Structures are given as C-alpha cells and as structure tokens.
Legacy VTK file of the C-alpha trace (Angstrom):
# vtk DataFile Version 3.0
C-alpha trace
ASCII
DATASET POLYDATA
POINTS 119 float
-5.723 -23.886 -8.971
-3.921 -26.944 -7.631
-2.665 -27.403 -4.077
0.915 -26.336 -4.826
-0.264 -23.275 -6.756
-2.529 -22.335 -3.838
0.381 -22.488 -1.407
2.646 -20.494 -3.739
-0.118 -17.863 -4.053
-0.257 -17.796 -0.238
3.513 -17.255 -0.055
3.246 -14.449 -2.628
0.432 -12.850 -0.604
2.617 -12.944 2.515
5.544 -11.435 0.646
3.273 -8.574 -0.445
1.567 -8.420 2.986
-1.696 -8.598 1.047
-3.912 -9.377 4.030
-7.135 -9.686 2.051
-5.511 -12.266 -0.242
-3.896 -14.093 2.697
-7.264 -14.525 4.412
-9.083 -15.326 1.156
-6.773 -18.331 0.702
-7.665 -19.751 4.139
-10.646 -22.051 4.651
-13.274 -20.779 7.093
-12.484 -23.681 9.448
-8.690 -23.686 9.001
-6.485 -25.266 11.641
-3.301 -23.166 11.970
-0.588 -24.603 14.186
2.803 -23.096 14.862
4.106 -26.267 16.425
5.740 -24.638 19.446
2.338 -23.046 20.281
-1.287 -24.137 20.606
-3.354 -24.579 17.424
-5.623 -21.769 16.256
-9.010 -22.810 14.868
-10.931 -20.866 12.240
-10.098 -17.951 9.929
-11.323 -15.276 12.355
-9.154 -16.688 15.146
-6.153 -16.847 12.771
-6.743 -13.187 11.876
-6.801 -12.228 15.576
-3.676 -14.314 16.215
-1.748 -12.693 13.367
-3.007 -9.204 14.274
-1.424 -9.708 17.710
1.995 -10.097 16.040
2.075 -7.342 13.391
4.908 -7.101 10.901
6.065 -4.221 8.707
7.699 -6.382 6.045
7.862 -10.058 5.201
9.793 -12.336 2.876
9.199 -16.059 2.732
11.940 -17.679 0.673
10.839 -21.107 -0.503
13.942 -23.251 -0.740
12.148 -26.501 -1.554
8.566 -27.495 -2.176
6.982 -30.922 -2.549
3.391 -31.920 -3.003
1.311 -35.054 -3.128
-2.364 -34.620 -3.820
-3.751 -32.026 -1.429
-0.645 -31.883 0.824
2.172 -29.401 0.180
5.438 -29.265 2.133
7.664 -26.193 2.085
11.180 -25.679 3.355
11.450 -21.926 3.887
13.491 -19.119 5.310
10.999 -16.612 6.745
12.186 -13.047 7.242
10.144 -10.486 9.133
10.675 -6.842 10.042
8.891 -5.340 13.045
10.028 -1.796 13.661
13.783 -2.117 14.063
13.619 -5.846 14.806
14.696 -8.298 12.121
13.689 -11.917 12.512
14.994 -14.701 10.282
13.847 -18.240 10.944
14.130 -21.547 9.066
10.690 -23.169 8.782
9.228 -26.432 7.546
5.616 -25.879 6.582
2.896 -28.435 5.922
-0.273 -27.309 4.171
-3.445 -29.227 3.401
-5.547 -27.705 0.638
-9.246 -28.358 0.023
-11.407 -26.654 -2.601
-8.653 -24.162 -3.442
-8.177 -22.991 0.139
-5.753 -23.896 2.896
-7.600 -26.097 5.394
-4.592 -26.873 7.597
-1.326 -24.961 8.022
1.414 -26.294 10.289
4.781 -24.594 10.657
7.652 -26.343 12.414
10.462 -24.165 13.735
12.619 -23.525 16.781
11.059 -20.779 18.897
14.491 -20.203 20.455
15.778 -19.113 17.041
13.265 -16.252 16.999
13.454 -14.787 20.485
17.102 -13.620 20.496
16.471 -11.553 17.348
13.498 -9.607 18.713
14.010 -6.595 20.975
LINES 1 120
119 0 1 2 3 4 5 6 7 8 9 10 11 12 13 14 15 16 17 18 19 20 21 22 23 24 25 26 27 28 29 30 31 32 33 34 35 36 37 38 39 40 41 42 43 44 45 46 47 48 49 50 51 52 53 54 55 56 57 58 59 60 61 62 63 64 65 66 67 68 69 70 71 72 73 74 75 76 77 78 79 80 81 82 83 84 85 86 87 88 89 90 91 92 93 94 95 96 97 98 99 100 101 102 103 104 105 106 107 108 109 110 111 112 113 114 115 116 117 118
C-alpha cells in the first residue's frame, strides 16, 4: 500500500472509529503533533492521548489530498460528537509514511475554533 492509500485507510478507520485499525496504521515510534499542543511520541502515548479525549462519532471529510513520495497532505473538515457536543474543525494534516505505517502525523488547526463548540 502506498503512502496516500495508507492515509486514506487511516481516515476510513477514524470514520468507523475502528481503534484497532487506527493503531495498526501507526508506527511504533510515531510522532503525533497537534500543532497547538506538545508532540506525543510513540504509539502507546498516542493511544493514551486519544483515550483522554474520547469521541462517540467521527467523520473526517477529505476535501483535498496531495502526496509526494512518503509525504501526504490532507485538507479536511473533521467532525466529532462527544455526548451532546458537536465539534467541527477545518484541519490541514501532514503525514509521513514509512513501511506502510504513519511515522509522523501533524495536524494544523485553530484551537479557538474547537473550544466554543464544546460544552
């Protein structure tokens, strides 16, 4: 599977909230960085980070995707449901893929766009 296909499989796993598939697509030593926050290093730390922000439903709408070699860029609209909260946020994502797994995942977004939507 190529880099773009890996990222699209990751998006599909998120949309299904298929946690085992999400984590299977991450490299053991992944660097995950939501740019407004500190980076998270390693798959186990990413799992703990995501477990601290549980969601009931998720839809990542990929508006545009571009890739060059092992790097994939996504322009997305991410929608999350947490209880009665609905969060919609535009995101630019940068993924680096190695050996069929995501080795680096950086999402760029405005944290201020998220907070007013959460209760």
